[in-house]
C-alpha positions as CSV (number, residue, x, y, z in Angstrom):
1,M,0.0,-0.1,0.1
2,K,1.5,3.3,-1.1
3,I,1.9,6.0,1.5
4,F,1.5,9.1,-0.5
5,K,-1.3,10.5,-2.4
6,N,-0.6,13.0,-5.2
7,K,3.1,14.0,-5.4
8,Q,5.9,11.8,-5.5
9,K,7.7,11.9,-2.2
10,T,11.5,12.3,-2.0
11,A,13.9,10.8,0.8
12,I,17.4,11.5,1.5
13,I,19.1,8.6,2.9
14,T,22.7,8.5,4.4
15,G,24.5,5.2,4.6
16,A,22.2,4.1,1.6
17,S,24.6,1.5,0.2
18,D,24.5,-1.2,2.9
19,G,22.6,-2.4,5.7
20,I,19.5,-0.8,7.0
21,G,20.0,2.2,4.5
22,A,19.9,0.0,1.5
23,A,17.1,-2.1,2.4
24,F,15.1,0.8,3.2
25,T,15.9,2.5,0.1
26,K,14.7,-0.7,-1.7
27,L,11.5,-0.4,0.4
28,L,10.7,3.3,-0.1
29,I,11.2,2.9,-4.1
30,K,8.9,-0.1,-4.0
31,N,6.3,2.1,-2.4
32,G,6.7,4.9,-4.9
33,W,8.9,7.0,-3.4
34,K,12.2,8.6,-5.1
35,V,15.5,8.1,-3.0
36,I,18.4,10.1,-3.2
37,G,21.3,8.1,-1.5
38,I,24.4,9.1,0.0
39,S,27.3,6.9,0.9
40,R,31.1,6.4,0.6
41,S,30.6,3.7,-1.6
42,L,30.2,4.5,-5.2
43,K,30.5,0.8,-6.4
44,K,27.6,-0.2,-3.9
45,L,25.6,2.6,-5.0
46,K,25.9,1.8,-8.7
47,A,24.9,-1.6,-7.8
48,I,21.5,-0.6,-6.3
49,S,21.1,1.6,-9.0
50,K,21.3,-1.1,-11.5
51,S,18.6,-3.3,-9.6
52,F,16.3,-0.4,-10.4
53,S,17.0,-0.9,-14.2
54,S,13.3,-0.3,-14.9
55,N,12.8,2.5,-12.6
56,Q,16.1,4.5,-12.9
57,Q,14.3,8.1,-12.2
58,S,13.7,6.7,-8.7
59,F,17.1,6.5,-7.4
60,K,19.5,9.2,-7.6
61,Y,23.0,8.6,-5.7
62,F,26.0,10.6,-4.4
63,S,29.2,9.4,-3.4
64,C,30.0,11.5,-0.2
65,D,31.6,10.7,3.4
66,V,29.4,12.4,5.8
67,Q,32.6,13.9,7.3
68,D,32.6,16.1,4.2
69,F,30.4,19.2,5.1
70,K,31.4,21.1,2.0
71,K,30.4,18.5,-0.4
72,L,27.2,17.7,1.4
73,K,26.2,21.3,1.0
74,S,26.9,21.1,-2.6
75,I,24.7,18.1,-3.0
76,A,21.9,20.3,-1.0
77,I,22.3,22.9,-3.4
78,E,21.8,20.4,-6.5
79,I,18.9,18.4,-5.3
80,E,15.2,19.2,-4.5
81,T,14.3,19.6,-0.8
82,P,13.3,16.2,0.7
83,D,10.2,15.1,2.3
84,L,12.1,12.8,4.6
85,L,15.7,12.9,5.7
86,L,17.0,9.5,7.1
87,L,20.4,10.1,9.2
88,N,21.5,6.7,9.2
89,A,25.3,6.6,8.2
90,G,27.5,5.2,10.9
91,I,30.1,2.9,11.8
92,Y,30.6,0.2,14.5
93,S,33.6,-1.4,15.9
94,P,33.7,-3.4,18.9
95,V,36.4,-2.3,21.3
96,N,38.1,-3.8,24.5
97,A,38.1,-0.7,26.7
98,S,41.4,-2.0,28.5
99,Q,43.4,-1.6,25.1
100,I,43.0,2.3,24.4
101,N,43.0,3.3,20.9
102,L,41.8,6.9,20.6
103,D,41.5,7.0,16.9
104,I,38.9,4.4,17.1
105,Y,36.7,6.6,19.5
106,K,37.4,9.8,17.4
107,K,36.4,7.7,14.3
108,H,33.2,7.2,15.8
109,L,32.6,10.4,17.0
110,N,33.4,12.1,13.7
111,I,31.0,9.8,11.7
112,N,28.3,8.6,13.9
113,Y,27.7,12.2,15.6
114,L,29.5,14.8,14.1
115,G,28.5,13.2,10.6
116,V,24.7,13.3,11.5
117,L,25.3,17.2,12.4
118,N,26.9,17.8,9.2
119,C,24.0,16.3,7.1
120,Y,21.5,18.0,9.5
121,E,23.2,21.3,8.7
122,A,23.6,20.9,5.0
123,F,19.8,19.9,4.5
124,L,17.9,21.3,7.2
125,P,17.6,24.9,5.3
126,G,15.2,23.6,2.6
127,L,13.1,22.0,5.2
128,I,12.9,25.2,7.3
129,N,12.2,27.2,4.0
130,N,9.3,24.6,3.1
131,Q,8.0,24.6,6.7
132,N,7.5,21.1,6.2
133,G,9.5,17.8,6.4
134,H,10.5,14.5,8.5
135,I,13.8,13.6,10.1
136,I,14.7,10.2,11.3
137,I,17.9,9.9,13.3
138,M,19.2,6.4,13.7
139,S,20.6,5.6,17.1
140,S,20.5,2.3,19.1
141,V,19.6,0.6,22.2
142,S,23.2,1.1,23.4
143,G,22.5,4.9,23.5
144,W,20.3,3.9,26.7
145,I,22.7,2.0,28.8
146,G,26.4,0.9,28.5
147,L,26.7,-2.4,26.8
148,P,30.0,-4.6,26.0
149,K,32.5,-3.9,23.5
150,A,30.3,-0.7,22.9
151,A,32.6,2.1,24.5
152,A,33.5,3.8,21.3
153,Y,30.0,3.1,19.5
154,G,27.4,3.6,22.6
155,P,28.4,7.1,23.5
156,T,27.9,8.6,20.0
157,K,24.3,7.0,20.0
158,A,23.6,8.5,23.3
159,A,24.7,11.8,22.1
160,L,21.9,11.2,19.0
161,R,19.4,10.5,21.3
162,S,19.9,13.8,23.3
163,F,20.3,15.7,19.9
164,A,16.9,14.4,18.7
165,Q,15.2,15.0,21.7
166,S,16.3,18.8,21.9
167,I,16.0,19.7,18.2
168,R,12.2,18.8,18.3
169,Y,11.4,21.7,20.4
170,D,12.5,24.1,17.9
171,L,11.7,22.0,14.7
172,N,8.2,20.7,15.3
173,P,6.6,24.5,15.4
174,K,8.0,25.0,12.1
175,G,6.3,22.0,10.6
176,I,9.2,19.4,10.7
177,K,8.8,16.2,12.3
178,V,11.6,14.7,14.4
179,Q,11.8,10.9,15.1
180,L,14.3,8.7,16.8
181,C,15.0,5.1,15.8
182,S,16.9,3.0,18.3
183,P,17.3,-0.6,17.0
184,G,18.6,-3.4,19.0
185,F,20.9,-5.8,16.9
186,V,20.3,-5.8,13.3
187,D,22.2,-8.5,11.0
188,T,24.5,-6.4,9.1
189,Q,28.2,-6.2,7.9
190,A,28.9,-4.3,11.2
191,T,27.3,-6.6,13.7
192,S,28.7,-9.9,11.9
193,I,32.1,-9.2,13.6
194,N,30.6,-9.4,17.0
195,D,31.8,-12.7,19.0
196,F,29.1,-12.7,21.7
197,Y,25.3,-13.7,21.7
198,M,23.1,-10.9,20.2
199,P,19.6,-11.5,21.6
200,G,16.5,-10.7,19.2
201,L,19.0,-10.3,16.2
202,M,16.9,-9.6,12.9
203,S,17.5,-9.0,9.3
204,V,17.9,-5.8,7.6
205,N,14.6,-6.3,5.8
206,E,12.7,-6.5,8.9
207,A,14.3,-3.6,10.4
208,A,13.4,-1.6,7.1
209,N,9.8,-2.6,7.3
210,L,9.4,-1.5,10.8
211,I,11.0,1.8,10.2
212,F,8.5,2.2,7.3
213,K,5.5,1.2,9.6
214,N,6.6,3.6,12.4
215,M,7.5,6.6,10.1
216,S,3.6,7.5,10.0
217,S,2.9,7.3,13.6
218,N,3.2,9.9,16.4
219,K,5.8,8.3,18.3
220,F,9.1,10.3,18.9
221,E,11.1,7.2,19.5
222,F,10.5,3.6,18.5
223,S,12.5,0.5,18.9
224,F,12.7,-3.0,17.7
225,P,12.7,-5.8,18.3
226,L,10.0,-5.3,20.8
227,S,10.9,-8.1,23.5
228,F,14.7,-6.8,23.6
229,S,13.7,-3.3,23.7
230,I,11.7,-3.8,26.5
231,F,14.4,-5.7,28.3
232,M,17.0,-2.9,27.5
233,K,14.4,-0.3,28.9
234,I,13.9,-2.1,32.1
235,F,17.6,-2.6,32.5
236,S,18.3,1.3,32.0
237,Y,15.9,1.8,34.9
238,L,17.4,-0.7,37.1
239,P,20.1,0.1,39.8
240,D,23.3,-0.3,38.0
241,K,24.3,-3.4,40.3
242,V,21.4,-5.2,39.0
243,S,21.6,-4.2,35.3
244,S,25.4,-4.8,35.0
245,Y,24.8,-8.3,36.3
246,L,22.0,-8.8,34.0
247,I,24.1,-7.5,31.0
248,R,27.1,-9.8,31.8
249,K,24.8,-12.7,31.9
250,F,22.7,-12.2,28.9
251,I,24.7,-10.1,26.4
252,T,28.4,-11.3,26.6
């Protein structure tokens, strides 16, 4: 069932060449959207484009690192203002916090947090000008509470959660909807390197379908899979001694 009525809607998706970004790109196009995909991997973007050989006009792409604000601004000037901005690009590397490598922490910060801010700054003026739009920021349940191996990744997702919570107060009155998506474990190239049990692990297609379903809701934050999200939310409210014990027991 298509969720647009008259005008074909347009989405900008960062991190569009792989994982949830690629799955969501394909799902939107299947449902009648036009997607502008942004990713560092030109090869993967071209492969996605070829998969829409019968519908080439529905997918336009740009090879760009979200750390490159100047190029993002040039893209914003070139394209139409989107109806939806999915700020999804990010990296994940498990770390052993007893072995400090500051470069890994900085890389997560520069891509996962500052990269989102770069995209936000580049594409927001069009939404403000139109007094309309929708921004979805991809966070994680690891932004709720510290998890094993996530000392570099988790803090960036916590920062995104706080950022999304804050910007809605300024953007909602201007007609811009803000949502925060906080998934649990999704089966991507990033999570495939984990050597621990990942409860509730789901496919990228399942994740894309749940984002698609929730984007039309009035929820500010949505998370999945439901059972794992409930447990993680409870963990975040428990006394630290209890929550850390449960996390060691079930997620190590």
